[in-house]
C-alpha positions in Angstrom: 7.3 -16.7 -11.2 7.7 -13.2 -12.8 6.8 -10.3 -10.5 3.7 -9.4 -12.5 2.3 -12.9 -12.1 3.2 -13.0 -8.4 1.5 -9.7 -7.8 -1.6 -10.8 -9.7 -1.7 -14.0 -7.7 -1.5 -12.2 -4.4 -4.2 -9.7 -5.4 -6.4 -12.6 -6.7 -6.1 -14.4 -3.3 -7.1 -11.2 -1.5 -10.1 -10.7 -3.7 -11.2 -14.3 -3.3 -10.8 -14.2 0.4 -12.8 -10.9 0.7 -15.6 -12.3 -1.5 -16.2 -15.2 0.9 -16.6 -13.3 4.2 -18.7 -15.1 6.7 -19.7 -15.1 10.3 -16.8 -15.9 12.7 -16.8 -19.5 13.8 -16.8 -20.6 17.4 -15.3 -24.0 16.6 -11.8 -22.9 17.5 -10.6 -23.0 13.8 -8.7 -20.3 12.0 -11.7 -18.0 12.4 -10.9 -14.6 10.8 -7.1 -15.1 10.6 -7.1 -15.6 6.7 -9.2 -12.4 6.3 -6.5 -10.5 8.2 -3.4 -12.3 7.0 -4.0 -12.6 3.2 -4.4 -8.8 2.5 -1.4 -8.1 4.7 0.7 -10.6 2.8 -0.5 -9.2 -0.5 0.5 -5.7 0.5 3.9 -7.0 1.7 4.4 -8.8 -1.7 3.4 -5.6 -3.5 5.9 -3.6 -1.4 8.7 -6.1 -2.2 8.0 -5.9 -5.9 8.0 -2.1 -5.8 11.2 -2.1 -3.9 13.0 -4.5 -6.3 11.5 -3.2 -9.4 11.8 0.5 -8.7 14.4 1.3 -6.0 17.0 -1.4 -6.6 16.8 -1.3 -10.4 16.7 2.5 -10.8 19.3 3.2 -8.2 21.7 1.0 -10.1 21.5 3.3 -13.1 23.5 6.5 -13.6 22.0 9.6 -12.0 20.9 11.2 -15.3 19.0 8.2 -16.5 17.6 6.5 -13.5 18.5 7.3 -9.9 17.4 10.9 -10.2 13.8 9.6 -10.6 14.1 7.7 -7.3 15.6 10.7 -5.4 13.0 13.1 -6.8 10.1 10.7 -5.9 11.5 10.1 -2.4 11.8 13.9 -1.9 8.3 14.5 -3.2 6.9 11.8 -0.8 8.7 13.4 2.1 7.3 16.8 1.2 3.9 15.3 1.1 4.3 13.6 4.5 5.5 16.9 6.1 2.6 18.8 4.5 0.0 16.2 5.6 1.4 16.2 9.2 1.5 20.0 9.3 -2.2 20.2 8.3 -3.1 17.4 10.7 -1.5 19.3 13.5 -3.0 22.6 12.5 -6.5 21.4 12.7 -8.3 18.1 12.8 -9.9 17.2 9.5 -12.8 15.5 11.3 -13.9 18.9 12.7 -14.3 20.3 9.2 -17.9 20.3 7.9 -18.5 20.5 4.2 -21.2 22.8 2.8 -24.4 21.0 2.0 -25.2 23.2 -1.0 -23.8 22.4 -4.3 
């Protein structure tokens, strides 16, 4: 199955499962295990497709045409993580109140 179809199937399963939420059963069956497992599996499949389609493929290319994109995006993500952590440590975002006037 091509990666696009696999990703679509995983997302479709997650949507179907979320659409049929119900009260938890006391019958000792699976209960809410599918509601927790299917989205996690979909995220895992998406991560694998991203890894294979972006990191593995682009890192195999020469620096000028492919791997530079990977290294720049990884560096940008690390800068974003450091920035978010520094703001989180500086002040808690939950303590900020937004103005009510527009």
